[in-house]
Every structure is written in structure tokens, then in C-alpha cells.
N, C-alpha and C positions, 0 to 999 in steps of 0.2 A: 949843948942842951937844946937850942932852938932848932938846930938841924935834925936832932932826933924827934922832935915834936913835929916838925914838917914831914919827916918821913913816916911817922905813924899816922898823921892825918891823911897823906896821900894813900897809904896803904888801906886805911879805913874806907875812904871815898872809893877806891878801886874795887873793894870788895862789896860795898853797898849799891853801887851804881847799876850792877846787872839786876838787882832785886827791885829796882825802881822801873816798873813796866808801865809805860804810858798806854792808855786804853782809849778807844773811840767812845765818846759819850753814847749812852743808849737812846737819847732823845735830842731833839733840835728845839732849843728855846727860842721862841718867837714872841717879841713884845711890840705892842703898838698902841695907838690912840685912836678911838672911834667916836665919831659924832653923828648926829642926825643931820638931815639936809640943811637946817637952818644954822648949824655949827655948835649946837649945844651938846656937850659930853653926855654920853649914854651912861645909864646906870641900870643895868639888867643883864640877864643871861641871854646869850644869842648863839645861834648855830654858825660855826665857821668851817670853811673848807681850806685846807692846806695842800699845796701842790709844789713839787720840785719839777723844774723844766730842764731840758737838754741845752737850751741857749737862753740868753738874757731877755729876748723880746720875740714873740711869735712862735715859740717853739712847741715841742710836743711834751706833754706831761710824763715824767718817768715814774712818778708816785703821787697818789692822792689819798688824803684822809679827811673825813668829815668828823668834826667834833660838835655834837648836837647841842652842848650846853656849856658855852665858855663864858665865865664871869667877867663882866665889864663894870668896873667901879670908877667913877669920875672920869670915864672915857678910856681909862687904862685897862689893857688886857695882857694876859700872858698865856700863850698857847704852848704846849709842849708835846706835839705829836711824836711818837716813836716809830720812825721809818724802819721797815724790815731791810737789812743790809743787802739781802738778795735783790731787792727792788731797785736798787741804785747801782748801776754798772760802775765798777771801780775805776774805769778808764775816763769816766766823765766827771765833769765839774758841774754839778747841778746848781740851778738858780731858783730862789724862792720867789 
């Protein structure tokens, strides 16, 4: 009976696995903490520019997006810029 159950479970998983298709997320979630020069957390909406670079330091931007109104609460912000897949060459590993 246990062997029949295992066989049925394996058959079920083999049939379901092709239906589970992993997708690339449509946006990059970026979170951070923002303070003023004296170290006090910011509580306001601020403009932010997000860029992906071809190397970790001193590189060329592959993609740029300006978000004019990012909400910052107690210093915490969450930016979710949706880059165009065509803007990022697939052979490269971009750096934020």
C-alpha cells in the first residue's frame, strides 16, 4: 500500500512540475534607511534615482529610473522600480 502511495505521489509531482513555471519578477524591490546630515530619520516624500551598473564600482549605468515621490517613514523607504528587460543585457550581472 505504501509503495502504491509513493508511486502515485511521484506521478502527481511529475505531472505538476512542468506547470510550475518560475517567472522573473517585473520589478526590483529596493529598501533602505534615509537620514538627514545630522542622522535624524526622514519623514517625507523625496525624489530618488535608481540605477543598475555594469560593474560594482565606477561603472557605466545600464539603466536609470527617477521616482519623483518616494515615501520615507521614520527613515525607511521602499523603492520598486520596474526596469525594462530590454534595458539590461542578459549576459551581464548588473549592480545596484
